[in-house]
Residue, then its C-alpha position, 0 to 999 in steps of 0.5 A: m491473543q489469538c495467533i493466526t497465519l492467514p492462508s490466503s496470498d490475496p492482498y485484498f482479503n488480508l487487508a480486509a481481515d485486519e479491518f474486519l477483526l478490528r471492528n467486529s470482535g473484542d478479542e486480541y489478534f496477531l496475524l501473519s500473511i504473505n501477499e502476492r505482488s501489490v502496492i499498498t497506499g496509506k489511507h490519506q494518500i493519492p495512489h497515482r502520486e505514490t506509484e509509477t502508474s505506467f509500470v504498475t498498469e503494464h505489469g498488472i500490479p494491484v494498487i490498494r488503499r488500507i485503512s491505516g495512515g502512513g506511506t506506500v509499501f510494496h508487498d510480494p512473496g518475499n515480504l512478511n506482513f504482521s498485524f497486532i489487533l489489541n484492546s487499549t486505553e482511549g487516548k493512548q492507542i498510538d504508540f509505534r515504539k510499544y507495538t514494534l517492540p515484540v518485532i524487534s525482540f523477535l529479530n534480536s533473537l535471530g541475531i538481527d540488530a533491528r532498531f526503531e528509527g524515525k516515526n515508524d520504521l525498523k532499520v538494520g544498519g541504517l537501512k529500512i526493513s519494516g514500515n509500520a502504520e496504525h489505525v484506531y477504532r474506539n478502544r482498539v488499535l490495529h498496528h500492522g507492518t512489513l518485514l522485507f525478507s527476500a523481496d524483489l527490491d528492484f521491482l519495488g523501486k520501479c513501482i514507487r514514483k520517484n518524482t512526485s512534484v508534478y502532483e499538487t495536493r494536501a495528501v500525505s506523502s511517503n518518505p522513501s528510505p533505502v531498504t534491504n532484505l533480511a535473508g542475507m543476514l539469516g543464513t539458516v532461514r530457508d524462505t519467507m514461509h519459514f521466517r513466518d513460522l519462526m515468528l509465529e512460534w516465537l510470539l507464542a512463547y513471548q506472549p503469555g496466554s497466546c494460542k494458535s487460531s484460525l478464521s471461522d467459515d463465517e468470518t472468512r465469508q464476511i471478510d471476502e465480502l468486505a474485500e469485494t465491496r471495499y478493497k477492490s472498489w475504485e471508490w475506496t482506492y481512487a475516489y477516496g482522499p483529497d483533491y489534487r492537481l497534476r501539472k506535467g510537461f511532456s513531448y508530443e510530435g517533437k514539441e513541448a506540451l503540457c498537461d494541467l488537470s484537476v481531480r476531485d473524488g477521483v474524477i477529472s474536474q478540468c483538464r487543459l492540454t496544450g501543445n497542438d490542436d489535437l491535445e487541446k481537443a483531447g483536454n476538452l473531452l476529459g472533464g468528468c472522466r475518472h482519472m484512470v488509465s482505462d477510462v482516459r484511454k477509452i475516451l481518447e480511442k473512441e474519439n480517434i483524435f491522435s493520428s500518431g501514438f500518444d502516450v496516455f501516461n502523459l496524463f498520470 
């Protein structure tokens, strides 16, 4: 097994590395990475439904879809990401307990009583420290997950949408759990990078035949290209996935109003805003618009419908 510490903190690149090595190599890998602040949704989720769109937009937090299923997770420099890319027997690839066993064993070696609970979580004392997801490609499996070391849990909470009931969709929903960091349990571990290095050295000793490795220049170039063409694209993160409907009440100019819009392939197929004439006119203009804050805002500002401040996030 090739063990690689990815030097980039770019979440687009590091997610692309998982996919590229899964699809373009027969080798087995263990990858470790630490990303900048970002929100990563599962393959079959609706990003606006899972994230607090107003908060991530105002704070410039990238929202990125990964190729594996499961729920939404938050990355920041206090979070360690790990990936196993392994050859497997067809029909037996999905096995969360099997692929989290090395992680649990590593944490046990540091005195942490981590346990596999639920469908795909690792918890300590009933609190979640790790979310995991998998993706199968032919006879290969990608298993990747997070380890909360010293993540900004307050910021994490503000990025994730609390009330998802305003969205109607068959998309996969997240299952939020109370979370905790590992740093307070590991007094001798200095920071996330030290934690990463300890995990790498432990895995090298744990897994016979494993060795340190790195990406070649050509692999790096191709991963960069995949990050640009897929992971940074609106088509992948927002247009991919099931249709959805948003029904949301809000207040405008002291009166009750309602947003009722439907989205297919990331584009508003119909929109009805009720409450006053300005709202109705705005709703009629938004059909065919991408359901993105910048696109909706551009149309509304161009038409100059609202004389007083209208919060575009009423439509998300």
